[in-house]
MARPANU-482793 format. One line per 8 residues: number of its first residue (from 0); their letters; for each residue z, x, y of N, C-alpha, C. Coordinates in steps of 0.001 Angstrom, whole numbers, plus 524288, in hexadecimal, padded with zeros to 5 digits. Atoms other than C-alpha are relative to their C-alpha. Example, Ala and Ser with C-alpha at 12.3 -4.5 7.8 and 13.67 -1.06 7.14 Angstrom:
<sites>
0) AS) 80000,8037A,7FB5A,81E78,8300C,7EE6C,80000,80384,804B0; 7FFC4,7FCCC,7FB5A,81BE4,83566,7FBDC,802DA,7FCFE,80442
</sites>
This chain:
<sites>
0) XXXXXXXX) 804C9,8031E,7FFA5,EAE9B,2E3F7,8F44B,7FBD6,80246,7FC59; 803F1,7FE38,803AD,EA379,2E4A4,8EA6B,7FB69,80290,802CF; 8049E,7FD76,7FDC5,E975B,2ECC9,8EC80,7FC1D,7FBF5,801F1; 803A7,80423,7FE69,E8F19,2E06F,8ED10,8019D,7FDB1,80540; 7FE19,80232,7FB15,E97A2,2DAF9,8F7EE,7FF6B,803E4,80476; 8007E,7FBF7,7FBF8,E9717,2E7E4,8FF3A,7FA74,8004D,8022C; 80562,7FF29,7FE42,E884C,2E8AC,8FFAF,7FD45,7FAFC,801B4; 802A8,804F9,7FEE6,E84FA,2DA26,900DF,7FEC7,7FF29,805C7
8) XXXXXXXX) 8013E,800FB,7FA7D,E8627,2D96A,90FD9,7FB8B,8034B,8021B; 803F2,7FC5D,7FE04,E7C95,2E4A6,91151,7FA95,7FF18,7FDA9; 80501,800CA,802AB,E71CE,2DFAB,9085A,7FBC1,7FD9B,8037A; 8042F,8021F,7FCAD,E6A90,2D738,91265,7FD8C,80425,80386; 80207,7FC0E,7FC6A,E6946,2E2E8,91B6E,7FD2F,8045F,7FD12; 80302,7FC5B,80336,E6510,2EBE5,91070,7FAA2,7FDBD,7FEDE; 80518,80276,800D7,E5A53,2E201,90D70,7FCA1,80081,804E6; 802ED,7FF67,7FB1C,E5667,2E242,91BBF,7FDCD,80582,8007B
16) XXXXXXXX) 801A8,7FA8E,7FF95,E55D5,2F11A,91B9A,7FBAE,8013E,7FC13; 803D1,7FED9,80419,E4E66,2F1B4,90EBB,7FAB3,7FDAC,8014F; 804F0,80281,7FE9D,E4427,2E82E,913A4,7FD63,802CD,80483; 80242,7FD1F,7FB9C,E425F,2EF7B,9205D,7FDD8,8053E,7FE34; 801B4,7FAE8,801ED,E4135,2FC4C,918F8,7FAF8,7FF9B,7FCDF; 8049A,80092,8035C,E3726,2F742,90F39,7FBB9,7FCC5,80286; 803D4,8035D,7FD7C,E305A,2EDBD,9186F,7FEC8,7FB21,7FCEC; 8011A,8046A,80373,E318C,2E302,90E55,80515,7FD8D,7FE28
24) XXXXXXXX) 7FB5E,802A2,80210,E3B7D,2D8BD,90A8A,80083,800F0,7FA24; 7FFB0,7FF8F,805B0,E381E,2D951,8FC1D,80138,80591,7FE47; 7FF07,7FA9E,80188,E37CE,2E820,8FB4E,8057A,801C1,8018B; 7FAB8,7FEA6,7FE68,E4445,2E9BD,90329,80407,7FDB3,7FC55; 7FC54,80292,80388,E4B33,2DFEA,8FA91,7FFF3,8027A,7FA98; 8004B,7FD66,80516,E465E,2E707,8EE65,8037B,804D6,7FFE8; 7FCBA,7FB4D,7FFBF,E4D19,2F382,8F2C9,805CA,7FE91,8005A; 7FA8A,801B6,7FFBD,E599B,2EC36,8F648,801CE,7FE1F,7FAA6
32) XXXXXXXX) 7FEA8,801FB,8053A,E5971,2E565,8E915,800F2,8048D,7FC40; 7FF55,7FB73,80366,E57B7,2F271,8E22A,80514,802E2,80141; 7FB1D,7FD75,7FE71,E6314,2F802,8E9F4,804AF,7FD24,7FDBF; 7FBB1,8031A,80219,E6C00,2ECDA,8E5F0,80053,80082,7FA0D; 80004,7FF4D,805B0,E67D3,2EE46,8D7C9,80263,80540,7FE86; 7FDC5,7FADB,80104,E6B5B,2FCB3,8D86D,805EA,7FFEB,800AC; 7FA5A,8005E,7FF12,E78CE,2F969,8DDF5,802A7,7FD15,7FB8D; 7FDB3,80325,80439,E7B67,2EF00,8D39B,80025,8030D,7FAE8
40) XXXXXXXX) 80057,7FD2B,804F2,E7707,2F7C5,8C877,803A4,804B3,7FFCA; 7FCA1,7FB67,7FFF6,E7F4E,30339,8CCE6,80376,80004,804D9; 7FCC2,8006F,7FB4C,E89BF,2FF39,8D6C2,8033C,804E0,80122; 7FCDF,7FB44,7FF2B,E9137,30BE6,8D4BA,7FD28,803F7,80361; 80310,7FC58,7FCE2,E8620,31329,8DB80,7FF9D,7FE65,805BA; 80045,801B9,7FA8B,E8767,30B2F,8E801,8036B,8038B,8035B; 7FCF3,7FC6C,7FCB2,E8BD0,31436,8F323,804E6,7FD5D,80226; 7FB1B,80245,7FE43,E9A1C,3112B,8F575,802BE,80361,80418
48) XXXXXXXX) 7FDA4,7FC93,7FC15,E9CDA,31C70,8FEBD,7FE3D,7FE9D,80583; 801C4,801E2,7FAEC,E9613,31517,909DB,800BD,7FA1B,80018; 7FF56,805A8,7FFD2,E96A7,3070D,90EB9,7FBA3,7FD51,7FCEE; 80383,802D9,80384,E8FB0,2FC87,906F3,7FA72,7FFB6,8021D; 8053F,80069,7FDC0,E8442,2FB42,91071,7FD00,80514,7FF39; 80292,7FAF7,800CF,E8132,309B9,91002,7FEAF,800C9,7FA3F; 800F2,7FF63,80593,E8297,309BB,9013E,7FB5F,7FCC9,7FE2A; 8044E,80373,8017F,E7952,2FE39,8FFD5,7FAC6,80236,801BD
56) XXXXXXXX) 804E6,7FDC8,7FE02,E6EDF,3045D,90872,7FEBB,80527,7FD3A; 800D0,7FB19,802D9,E70CA,3113C,90137,7FD67,7FEE9,7FAB9; 80264,80175,804FF,E6DB5,30ABF,8F437,7FA63,7FE49,800E2; 8054F,801BB,7FECC,E61F6,30421,8FA4E,7FC62,804AB,800E4; 8035A,7FB89,7FED4,E5CCB,31113,8FF5C,7FEE6,80353,7FB2F; 8010D,7FD39,804E7,E5E49,3174E,8F208,7FB9A,7FD4C,7FD0C; 8042B,802FF,80288,E55CC,30C5B,8EC7F,7FAE2,800AC,802F5; 804AA,7FF76,7FCB8,E4C4B,30D30,8F7F3,7FD73,80552,7FF3A
64) XXXXXXXX) 80215,7FAB3,8009C,E4AE7,31BED,8F655,7FD51,800B3,7FAC0; 80275,7FF8B,8052C,E47D6,31A71,8E7EF,7FADB,7FD14,7FFD6; 804C5,8033C,7FFAF,E3D8B,31010,8EB42,7FE52,7FDF9,7FAB1; 8013E,801DD,80543,E3E54,30BF6,8DD04,80143,7FA30,7FF88; 7FF0B,8059D,7FFD0,E3E2E,2FD8C,8E04C,7FAC8,7FD31,80032; 804D2,80316,7FFEC,E339F,2F3A5,8DD5C,8000E,7FC6B,804BD; 8004B,8032D,7FB49,E2F56,2ED47,8EA03,7FB70,7FC3C,7FF93; 803E6,8042E,80037,E2738,2E121,8EC6F,7FD04,7FFD4,8051A
72) XXXXXXXX) 80300,80053,7FB28,E1C00,2E103,8F650,800C3,7FAC1,802A6; 7FFD5,804E5,7FD1D,E1CB7,2D6E0,90112,7FB09,7FCE7,7FEC6; 8047C,80325,801AE,E1396,2CB74,8FDDC,7FB7F,7FFEF,803CC; 8042F,80071,7FC37,E0BE4,2CB49,90AA1,7FDAB,80556,80139; 802C0,7FB32,7FEB9,E01C8,2D60D,90BF2,802E7,804D1,7FE0E; 7FCA9,7FBD3,801E3,E0A3B,2DEAB,90366,7FD29,80535,7FFCE; 802C6,7FB0D,80076,DFFDD,2E8EA,900D0,7FF36,802A2,80538; 800E9,7FDCB,7FAD2,DFC4D,2EAD0,90F06,80508,801D4,80281
80) XXXXXXXX) 7FB03,7FE9A,7FDA3,E0A73,2EAFC,91352,80238,804E9,7FD85; 7FE11,7FB4B,8029E,E0E0F,2F513,90902,7FD05,804D1,801DE; 8030E,7FB87,7FE17,E02E8,2FDCB,90D9A,801B9,80195,80576; 7FE20,7FEDD,7FABE,E0781,2FCA2,91BAB,8052A,802F8,7FFBA; 7FAE9,7FD79,80075,E1550,30035,9179C,7FF6F,8059F,7FE1B; 800A7,7FAC2,80217,E10D3,30BEA,90FAD,7FD96,803A9,8040B; 8025D,7FCC1,7FBF3,E0844,310DB,91ABD,8040C,801B6,803FB; 7FC2A,7FEB7,7FBFB,E1388,3103B,92440,8047F,80335,7FDD1
88) XXXXXXXX) 7FC09,7FCBA,8026E,E1D26,31622,91A93,7FE7C,805BA,8003D; 801CF,7FA9A,7FF9B,E14C5,3224B,91B42,80120,80249,8055B; 7FF31,7FE31,7FAAB,E1769,32308,929DB,805C3,80083,80169; 7FA6A,7FFC3,7FED2,E262B,320EB,929C6,802FF,8000B,7FADE; 7FD87,7FF4E,8050F,E2EF3,3257A,91ECC,80401,7FBBF,7FEEE; 7FC15,803EB,8014B,E376F,31BB6,91782,8057F,8018E,801BD; 7FAC0,7FE43,7FE95,E437F,32409,91A4B,80118,7FF1C,805C9; 7FF24,800E4,7FA6F,E419F,32323,928F6,800AA,7FA3C,80130
96) XXXXXXXX) 7FF5C,8059E,7FF44,E4012,31477,9281A,80561,7FE3F,7FE28; 7FAC7,80151,801DE,E4C88,313A2,9201B,80419,80174,80418; 7FC36,7FE38,7FC1C,E53E8,31B85,92A3C,80005,7FC73,804C4; 80061,80360,7FB69,E4EEC,3130C,93559,8025F,7FAA9,7FEF0; 7FE04,80533,8012D,E51EA,3061E,92EBA,805E4,8000E,7FF02; 7FA64,7FFB6,8011C,E5F56,30A71,92A08,80332,80063,80504; 7FD0E,7FF52,7FB2B,E6386,30E78,937A5,7FEE6,7FBB1,803EE; 8016B,803BB,7FBE4,E5C12,3052E,94084,800D2,7FA58,7FE63
104) XXXXXXXX) 7FF8F,80575,801B4,E5C1C,2F8C3,9384E,80538,7FEE2,7FD65; 7FB3F,800F4,80302,E67CA,2FA2D,92F46,804E9,8020F,802A4; 7FB7B,7FE4F,7FCFF,E70A0,30120,938FD,80338,8044E,7FD95; 7FD29,7FB98,80240,E7493,30CA0,93085,7FFF5,804A0,803CB; 7FFF2,7FB2D,7FCF9,E78A2,31939,93735,7FC5B,803F6,7FD72; 80336,7FBDB,80249,E7089,32573,93531,802A7,80256,7FB33; 7FD1B,7FDCA,8046B,E7B42,32A5A,92C31,7FF83,7FC80,7FB31; 8007F,8039D,80464,E7AE0,31E1C,923CB,7FA6A,7FFE0,7FDE9
112) XXXXXXXX) 80577,7FFFE,801AD,E6C03,31DF4,92390,7FEC9,804F8,7FCE7; 800DE,7FB0F,802CB,E6C26,32C35,91F6C,80221,7FFAD,7FA6E; 7FDBC,800C6,80532,E751E,328B7,9140A,7FC6C,7FCA8,7FC9B; 80333,803A3,802FB,E6C03,31DC0,90FF8,7FADA,80253,7FE38; 80522,7FDDB,80164,E5F79,325AC,90FEF,8004D,805BC,7FE62; 7FF40,7FA8E,801B5,E6552,332C3,90BA9,7FDB3,803E0,803E3; 801D8,7FC76,7FBE4,E62DB,339C0,9187D,804A6,801B1,8034B; 7FBFA,7FE80,7FC44,E6A99,34062,92348,7FFA1,7FC76,804C7
120) XXXXXXXX) 8003B,80331,7FB3D,E6E52,338C1,92F92,7FBE3,801DD,803DD; 803FD,7FDE8,7FC70,E65B2,341D2,93781,7FA88,7FEA5,7FE1F; 80516,80179,80226,E5A7B,33EC4,92E48,7FEBB,7FA4F,80151; 800D2,80581,7FED0,E5C66,3303A,930B6,7FDF8,7FF68,8058E; 801C6,8004D,7FA95,E5AFC,33220,93F55,7FA4A,801A1,80074; 80570,7FE2F,7FFDA,E4E52,33999,93D19,7FC58,7FC05,7FD82; 80334,803E5,802A6,E4932,32F56,933AA,7FF36,7FB33,8036A; 80076,80474,7FC7D,E4C0D,32464,93D48,7FC31,8013B,80466
128) XXXXXXXX) 80394,7FE5F,7FBD3,E450F,32BFA,94801,7FA5B,80003,7FE07; 8053D,7FFF6,8025B,E3974,32DAF,93ED7,7FDDB,7FA80,7FF85; 801B3,80569,80097,E38ED,31F25,93C05,7FEBF,7FD94,8054C; 800E8,80224,7FACA,E39FC,31BA0,94A6D,7FAFD,8022D,80263; 804DE,7FDB8,7FE0C,E2EFB,324FC,94DB2,7FB4D,7FD48,7FD9D; 8044A,802CB,8028D,E2669,31E19,943C2,7FF74,7FA81,80241; 80032,8052B,7FD8C,E2A0B,310F2,949A9,7FCF4,80046,8051A; 802A4,7FF6D,7FAF8,E2560,315D2,956D5,7FA1F,800AA,7FF66
136) XXXXXXXX) 80599,7FF25,800E5,E1832,31911,950B3,7FD61,7FB3D,7FD7F; 8023B,80487,802A7,E1662,30BCC,94A64,7FC3A,7FD0B,80389; 803C4,8032F,7FD2B,E0B30,30315,94E2F,802B7,7FB56,80287; 7FD9A,80460,7FD37,E0F0E,2F90C,95866,7FDF4,7FAD4,7FDE7; 80198,8052F,801B6,E0EAB,2EAB0,95516,8019C,7FBFF,80421; 7FECB,80449,7FC63,E107F,2DD73,95BAC,8046A,7FCD1,7FD8B; 7FB2A,80231,8021A,E1DD3,2D705,95A34,80142,7FAB6,80280; 7FE0E,8050A,7FE36,E223B,2C8D8,95B20,805EC,7FFF0,7FF4A
144) XXXXXXXX) 7FA4F,80053,8002C,E30B1,2C729,95E68,8019C,7FA3F,7FFFD; 7FDEC,80556,80042,E379B,2BA8A,95A5B,805E0,80060,800E2; 7FA82,7FF3C,7FE79,E449E,2BA88,9617E,80133,7FC87,804AF; 7FED8,803B9,7FBDA,E4B1C,2B02A,969F3,803F6,801F7,80402; 7FC42,7FDDA,7FC45,E554F,2B8C4,970BB,7FD26,803D0,80398; 80348,7FCEC,7FC6F,E4E9D,2BE6B,97CE8,8016E,805CC,8003A; 7FE6F,7FA82,7FF88,E5696,2CAFB,97DD7,7FE8A,80303,7FB18; 80161,7FD6F,804EE,E54C1,2CE2C,96F76,7FA1B,8008A,7FF8E
152) XXXXXXXX) 805B8,7FFD2,80037,E4649,2CAD6,9704D,7FDE6,80467,80373; 801B8,7FBD6,7FC7B,E44BC,2D3F9,97BE6,80130,8055B,7FDBC; 7FE8B,7FB02,80262,E4BE6,2DED8,974A9,7FC37,8015F,7FB9C; 803B5,7FF16,80446,E433A,2DD46,968AC,7FAA2,8015B,8022D; 80513,7FEEB,7FD9C,E372D,2DCEC,97141,7FFC5,80593,80210; 7FFE0,7FAAC,7FDEC,E3B48,2E9A1,977D4,7FF96,80400,7FB97; 80046,7FC72,8047C,E3D4C,2F033,96A98,7FA71,8003D,7FDE8; 80554,80053,8021C,E300E,2EB8D,965C4,7FC29,802ED,80385
160) XXXXXXXX) 80394,7FD6B,7FC5E,E290E,2F042,97204,8010B,805E7,80034; 7FEBA,7FA6C,80006,E304C,2FD44,971D0,7FD99,802C4,7FB48; 8026D,7FDC7,804B3,E2AC6,2FF59,96423,7FA0C,8001F,80060; 805A3,7FFDD,7FF34,E1D25,2FD91,9699D,7FD22,7FB32,7FE1B; 8026C,804CB,801D1,E1AC5,2EFE9,96473,7FF61,7FC18,8047C; 800EE,8041D,7FC25,E15D3,2E421,96C00,802AF,7FAFD,7FE44; 7FD7E,804F7,8013A,E1D4B,2D748,96CB5,7FC33,7FB93,80137; 803AE,80457,7FF3B,E148A,2CB6A,96AB4,8029C,7FB4C,80283
168) XXXXXXXX) 7FD31,8045F,7FDAF,E1F17,2C1E4,96EEB,80586,7FFB5,7FDF5; 7FAA3,800F7,801A9,E2D38,2BD85,96DE4,800AA,7FA1C,7FF53; 7FF5E,80590,80132,E2F81,2B063,96742,805C6,7FEB1,7FF7D; 7FA86,8019A,80054,E3C38,2A8CF,9683A,800C1,7FB58,7FC5D; 7FFAA,8045D,803B5,E3904,29D9B,95EDF,7FC19,800E6,7FB92; 80386,7FFAC,80477,E3238,29BD6,951CD,7FA67,7FEB5,8018F; 80541,801A8,7FE83,E26A8,29496,957A5,7FD67,803FF,80398; 80231,7FC25,7FC6F,E24EC,29E93,96267,7FE5C,804E7,7FD11
176) XXXXXXXX) 80149,7FB60,8031B,E2521,2A9A7,9587D,7FADA,7FF41,7FD19; 804CB,8010F,802E1,E1A8B,2A34C,95050,7FB49,7FFEE,803A0; 80457,80050,7FC47,E122F,2A0A2,95C45,7FE7D,80566,80203; 80121,7FAB7,7FE0E,E136D,2AE87,96176,7FD50,8034C,7FBD0; 80258,7FD02,80443,E103C,2B456,95426,7FA60,7FE5F,7FF0C; 80549,801F5,800D4,E044A,2ABBB,952CD,7FC56,801B3,80461; 80342,7FE9D,7FB83,DFF69,2AEDF,96080,7FEE4,805D1,80047; 8008E,7FA52,7FF90,E017E,2BD8D,95F6E,802A0,80273,7FB42
184) XXXXXXXX) 7FDE5,7FE3E,80502,E0335,2C2B1,95198,802E1,80537,80094; 7FD09,7FB1E,7FF96,E0E1D,2CCEC,9513B,7FF6C,8036A,7FB29; 7FFE8,7FC6E,80472,E0F14,2D8D7,94888,80573,800B0,7FDDB; 7FA8A,7FFB7,801A3,E1DE0,2D76C,94762,802EB,7FB81,8029E; 7FCBF,80434,7FDD8,E27CE,2CC75,94956,805B7,8019E,7FF9C; 7FA53,7FF37,7FFE0,E3606,2CE5C,94D6F,80270,7FAAC,80111; 7FE3D,8056D,7FF9B,E3D74,2C1A4,94B5A,805E0,7FF60,7FF6A; 7FAA6,801CC,8008C,E4AF9,2BC1F,94DCC,7FFFA,7FB35,7FC6A
192) XXXXXXXX) 7FFA5,8048D,80372,E4FEC,2B115,94508,800C8,7FB00,8031A; 7FEC7,804AD,7FCFB,E55CA,2A764,94EA9,7FD14,80011,80528; 80339,8002D,7FB55,E4C98,2A326,9597A,801E5,7FBD6,803D8; 7FDF8,802E9,7FB8B,E4E21,29BFF,96667,8009F,7FA29,7FF16; 7FFD4,805B0,800A4,E4B35,28E15,96229,80287,7FE5D,7FAE0; 7FD9A,8012D,80504,E52F1,28EED,95595,7FC6B,800EB,7FB65; 803AF,7FEDC,8043D,E46E3,29296,94DCF,8013F,80552,7FDA4; 7FEC5,7FB5A,80316,E46A7,29DD3,9443B,7FBC8,80424,8006D
200) XXXXXXXX) 803A3,7FBA2,80015,E407F,2AB2D,9457B,7FDC9,800E5,7FA96; 801EC,7FF9C,80565,E3F66,2AB06,936B3,7FB48,7FC71,7FF47; 80462,803A6,8006B,E36C7,29F08,9377C,7FB58,801C9,8034E; 80436,7FDFF,7FCB5,E2F12,2A529,9429E,7FCEE,80434,7FD1F; 80292,7FBDD,802FF,E2C46,2B0EF,93A11,7FCD5,7FDB5,7FB83; 802ED,8028C,80432,E2845,2A820,92EC8,7FAE5,7FDC6,80213; 804BA,80233,7FDA1,E1EA5,2A14D,937DA,7FBF2,8044B,800E1; 80391,7FBB0,7FEC3,E18D5,2AE47,93C0A,7FDB5,80256,7FB08
208) XXXXXXXX) 801E4,7FDB0,804E7,E17FE,2B3D2,92E47,7FC75,7FC43,7FD09; 80391,803C0,8025D,E113A,2A749,92A2A,7FA7B,80081,80211; 80524,7FF47,7FD8F,E060B,2AB14,9332E,7FDAF,8055E,7FEDA; 801E6,7FAB0,80103,E0511,2B9D4,9310B,80498,8038A,7FE96; 7FC02,7FC40,8019D,E0C70,2C596,92BC0,80164,8039B,80483; 7FE27,7FC8F,7FBE1,E14B6,2CD97,9351F,80578,801ED,7FE8F; 7FAA9,7FE28,80103,E20D1,2D645,933AE,803E7,7FD1E,80373; 7FBFA,802F0,7FD33,E2D57,2CF55,937BD,80538,802DA,7FFAA
216) XXXXXXXX) 7FAA8,7FDFC,7FFDF,E3AA6,2D46E,93BEB,80378,7FBB6,80242; 7FC40,803BD,7FDEE,E45EE,2CAF0,93D6E,8045E,802EE,802C9; 7FBA8,7FDD0,7FD05,E5014,2CE2F,947D3,803D2,7FB87,800F1; 7FC88,8047F,7FFE9,E5C01,2C57C,9468C,805BD,80188,8000E; 7FA56,7FF4E,80025,E6A94,2C45C,948BF,8024A,7FDB1,7FAFC; 7FE26,802A5,804BF,E6B5F,2BD05,93BD7,7FD25,80211,7FB2C; 802E7,7FDD4,80479,E6627,2C651,93155,80173,7FD7E,7FAD5; 7FE5D,8025C,804EE,E6E14,2BF6B,926E7,7FCA7,7FB50,7FE8B
224) XXXXXXXX) 8035D,80479,80126,E64D6,2B3D6,9282E,7FAF0,801AB,7FD4A; 804D3,7FE0C,80256,E59B1,2BC69,923A7,80103,803C5,7FB7F; 7FEAD,7FC4D,8041E,E60FE,2C52A,91A09,8035F,7FD6C,7FBD7; 7FCF4,802F0,803CD,E65DD,2BAF6,9108D,7FED3,80191,7FA66; 801A0,7FEBD,80552,E5E70,2BFFA,904B7,7FE49,7FB46,7FCEC; 80145,804DB,802BE,E5B53,2B1D5,90170,7FA6D,7FE36,800E6; 80563,8018E,7FEFE,E4D7A,2B121,906B0,7FD25,804C8,80215; 802C3,7FB87,7FDBF,E42AF,2BA21,90B77,80250,8017D,8054B
232) XXXXXXXX) 7FD89,7FE04,7FB45,E481F,2C295,9164A,7FC41,803B3,802D2; 80397,7FCA6,7FD18,E41AB,2CA8E,92106,80063,805B0,7FE61; 80003,7FA6C,8011E,E3DB4,2D88C,91EB5,802BE,80305,80449; 7FDBB,7FD30,7FB93,E420F,2DCB2,92C4F,803A3,7FC6C,80309; 7FBFF,80335,7FD83,E4E97,2D799,93262,80397,80372,80341; 7FC91,7FD36,7FC65,E5641,2DC72,93E3E,8045C,7FC56,801A5; 7FB7F,8031C,7FE79,E63E3,2D7C4,941AB,80136,800B6,805CA; 7FE1D,7FFCE,7FA9E,E67E6,2D44E,94F90,805F0,800A5,7FFF7
240) XXXXXXXX) 802BB,7FCF2,7FBF3,E6D4C,2DAC5,95775,7FD8E,804D5,7FD8B; 802E6,7FBC1,80265,E6376,2E56C,954A4,7FFBE,804BA,8039D; 80110,7FB3B,7FD17,E6124,2F35F,958CC,7FA17,80090,80093; 8059E,7FF37,7FF2E,E53F0,2F70C,95E68,7FDA5,80328,7FB87; 801FB,7FCBA,80442,E528B,3014E,953C0,7FF1B,7FCD0,7FB0D; 8009E,8035B,80499,E5443,2F6B8,9496B,7FAE2,7FCFD,80047; 804E0,802E6,7FF48,E4930,2EE87,94EFA,7FB56,803A5,7FF61; 80439,7FC2D,80050,E40C3,2FA98,9503E,7FEDF,80171,7FA51
248) XXXXXXXX) 800B2,7FE94,80584,E4312,2FE57,941FE,7FD8D,7FB95,7FCEB; 8021B,8047F,802E0,E4048,2F09F,93D01,7FA43,7FF1A,80147; 80576,8009D,7FE73,E33AE,2EF91,944C9,7FCA7,80426,7FD51; 802ED,7FBBD,80279,E2F63,2FCBB,93F8E,7FF0B,7FEE1,7FA3E; 8009B,80117,80594,E31DB,2F8AE,9317B,7FC54,7FB67,7FF0B; 8035B,80491,800B8,E2B4E,2EB75,932F5,7FA49,80172,800BE; 80564,7FE62,7FF0C,E1F1B,2F1A4,938A9,7FE46,8040F,7FC03; 80125,7FC0E,803FC,E1FEB,2FCC8,92EE1,7FDAC,7FD75,7FB26
256) XXXXXXXX) 801CA,80299,804B8,E1E2B,2F36D,92398,7FC2B,7FB95,80116; 80371,80456,7FEA6,E1697,2E908,92B01,800EE,7FB6B,7FC52; 7FEB4,803FD,803E3,E1DD2,2DF72,9224A,80152,7FAE2,8028F; 7FECB,80536,7FE29,E1F6A,2D0E5,923CB,80507,7FE2D,7FD6C; 7FB25,80205,80221,E2D00,2CB3A,92226,7FF05,7FAC4,7FD67; 80090,804F0,802D2,E2BE0,2C0F5,9179F,804EA,7FCD1,800D9; 7FB5F,8031C,7FED4,E34D5,2B5D4,91B4A,7FEE5,7FA57,7FE96; 800AF,80569,801B5,E3618,2A8B0,914B8,80514,7FD04,800CB
264) X) 7FB5E,80328,7FF3C,E3F4F,29D7D,916CB,802CD,7FEE3,7FAEF
</sites>
């Protein structure tokens, strides 16, 4: 099988990781694009002593570590958002965030994460603990949950409250989500795609973002619908079934960057 065929299935999830790491769709995609250009220009350097997914993320991390990539500011309030990100970067090191996202969101073992960031497995555990400690110190916010499955909604609500945040409401339809957001403006939105009346969580988020800016995390059993590469995609995306640590990491990153998921039809 060709190298292109080997890495192709893993590209949507690398884009997800890159966006969560940078807090931006455009910036994350810039680093992924640079990684692919590096692979195409010198395929012999691609790590072949590990599986294709590890090799792909390894190349990405080499590009990320060099930081020699031109990135594009997000169009909405870019200056203010960049300042927020830089201020918070001073409080939590990029390496600890990488370790947390690689293990909690991407599902790598400590050993694999250590390979990717050039650390020891024991160092990864310490870095994750450091990132989690910073999460615990983050400022609390108000969260709107858009989820039509009661058990999942209750689980998400418990995670959100355990992190010290307040839940403004749980919406099960597009119209209900828009009404709740208008009545009580949230500081974060967690949204499923398929809702109770057949309406779309994507459309619900569009309605909300049409009124005001707010960070958004999509939680869905159908990530392929949002990771097509054919249209604007969310910065933060969690796949069902999820681990509590995954939701916790995504919430931390979304609030870290205070970024708005740009999403167009």
